C-alpha positions as CSV (number, residue, x, y, z in Angstrom):
1,M,59.0,-16.0,-115.3
2,I,62.3,-14.3,-114.5
3,Q,63.5,-11.3,-116.3
4,A,67.2,-10.5,-116.0
5,L,70.1,-8.8,-117.7
6,A,73.3,-10.6,-118.4
7,I,76.4,-9.0,-116.9
8,T,79.1,-9.0,-119.5
9,E,81.7,-6.8,-117.9
10,I,83.4,-9.8,-116.4
11,P,86.6,-11.7,-117.4
12,F,84.7,-14.6,-119.0
13,T,81.1,-15.5,-119.7
14,G,81.7,-19.1,-120.6
15,E,78.9,-21.7,-120.8
16,N,80.8,-24.2,-118.7
17,V,80.9,-22.7,-115.2
18,E,80.7,-24.3,-111.8
19,I,80.0,-22.8,-108.4
20,T,82.6,-24.4,-106.2
21,N,82.2,-22.6,-102.9
22,L,79.9,-20.2,-101.1
23,N,80.9,-18.3,-97.9
24,W,79.0,-15.9,-95.9
25,N,79.9,-13.9,-92.8
26,F,78.9,-10.5,-91.4
27,D,81.5,-8.7,-93.5
28,E,80.9,-10.2,-96.9
29,A,79.6,-13.1,-99.0
30,T,81.9,-14.7,-101.6
31,I,81.0,-17.2,-104.3
32,D,83.8,-19.1,-106.0
33,I,83.4,-19.7,-109.7
34,Y,85.4,-22.1,-111.9
35,S,85.4,-22.4,-115.7
36,P,87.1,-25.6,-116.9
37,S,87.0,-24.4,-120.5
38,E,88.8,-21.2,-119.5
39,K,90.8,-22.8,-116.8
40,K,90.1,-19.8,-114.6
41,E,88.8,-19.2,-111.1
42,L,87.0,-16.1,-109.9
43,K,85.5,-14.9,-106.7
44,V,82.3,-12.9,-106.7
45,R,82.2,-10.8,-103.6
46,F,79.2,-9.0,-102.1
47,N,80.2,-6.6,-99.4
48,N,78.0,-6.3,-96.3
49,E,79.1,-2.9,-95.2
50,F,75.6,-1.4,-95.1
51,G,73.8,-4.6,-93.9
52,P,74.0,-8.2,-94.7
53,C,73.1,-9.6,-98.1
54,A,70.8,-12.7,-98.5
55,L,71.7,-15.8,-100.3
56,R,69.8,-18.8,-101.7
57,L,71.5,-21.8,-103.3
58,L,69.4,-24.2,-105.4
59,D,70.1,-27.0,-107.8
60,E,69.9,-25.7,-111.3
61,S,67.0,-28.1,-112.0
62,D,64.9,-26.2,-109.4
63,L,64.9,-23.1,-111.6
64,S,64.2,-24.9,-114.9
65,E,61.1,-22.8,-115.7
66,N,63.5,-19.9,-116.3
67,W,66.0,-21.4,-118.7
68,Q,64.2,-20.3,-121.8
69,A,64.5,-16.7,-120.7
70,I,68.0,-16.9,-119.3
71,N,70.8,-19.5,-119.6
72,M,74.5,-19.9,-119.7
73,S,74.7,-19.0,-123.4
74,G,74.2,-15.4,-122.2
75,G,76.7,-15.7,-119.3
76,W,76.8,-16.9,-115.7
77,L,76.0,-13.6,-113.9
78,Y,72.7,-11.9,-114.2
79,K,71.0,-8.8,-112.6
80,V,67.4,-9.8,-112.0
81,T,64.9,-7.2,-112.9
82,S,61.7,-9.1,-112.1
83,G,60.3,-12.5,-111.4
84,G,63.2,-13.6,-109.2
85,W,63.7,-14.7,-105.6
86,F,62.9,-11.2,-104.2
87,E,59.6,-11.1,-105.9
88,Q,58.7,-14.7,-104.7
89,E,59.6,-13.8,-101.1
90,S,57.7,-10.5,-101.3
91,K,54.4,-12.5,-101.4
92,R,55.0,-13.3,-97.8
93,D,53.9,-10.7,-95.2
94,G,56.9,-11.6,-93.0
95,F,59.5,-10.7,-95.7
96,L,60.6,-7.4,-94.4
97,L,63.0,-6.6,-97.2
98,Q,60.1,-6.1,-99.6
99,H,59.7,-2.7,-98.0
100,S,63.2,-1.8,-99.2
101,S,62.9,-2.9,-102.9
102,N,64.4,0.4,-104.1
103,I,67.6,-0.3,-102.1
104,Y,68.2,-4.1,-102.7
105,K,69.2,-5.5,-106.0
106,E,69.0,-9.2,-107.0
107,Y,71.7,-11.1,-108.8
108,L,71.7,-14.7,-110.1
109,I,74.8,-16.7,-110.6
110,I,74.2,-19.8,-112.8
111,G,76.4,-22.9,-112.5
112,L,76.1,-26.2,-114.2
113,D,74.9,-27.9,-111.0
114,A,74.0,-25.0,-108.6
115,C,72.6,-21.5,-108.8
116,V,72.9,-18.8,-106.2
117,S,70.5,-15.9,-105.8
118,V,71.9,-12.9,-104.0
119,L,70.0,-9.9,-102.6
120,T,72.4,-7.0,-101.9
121,K,72.7,-3.2,-101.4
122,E,76.3,-3.2,-102.4
123,D,78.3,-3.2,-105.7
124,V,79.4,-6.6,-106.9
125,T,83.2,-7.2,-107.0
126,I,84.8,-9.8,-109.2
127,L,88.3,-11.0,-108.1
128,D,90.8,-13.2,-109.7
129,H,92.6,-16.1,-108.0
130,D,95.1,-13.7,-106.5
131,K,92.2,-11.6,-105.0
132,K,92.9,-8.7,-107.4
133,V,89.8,-6.8,-108.5
134,V,89.1,-7.5,-112.2
135,A,85.6,-6.0,-112.4
136,T,83.1,-4.0,-110.3
137,I,79.4,-4.1,-111.2
138,A,77.5,-1.1,-109.8
139,T,74.3,-1.9,-108.0
């Protein structure tokens, strides 16, 4: 079972959040979030300055065993402390990042229909629709 801490230093933590876009390139990964109840759009940016981050997108139903421990009532952005994607992948001998567990951190973004797991070495930046930084979460 996943263990995670809700990130609350963000503009909204609404229970009605959609992941509307996911973009990865060698410089950064960005995930677009929309909250119909707040009528706000945000971008969650993971910088790749010190090496690429890893992303996994799943339908929210594929993570249903975790919804008793974490869910949208606590927010939509979580820092995973154990039991997440990193731990699952670490069971494979070929998963080389497991030897860097003290460097990489895992985040989970929960949407109504999709969820994104992110492994990163970088701080997380939250931007508004004008691409102005509204929050930075230290990794």
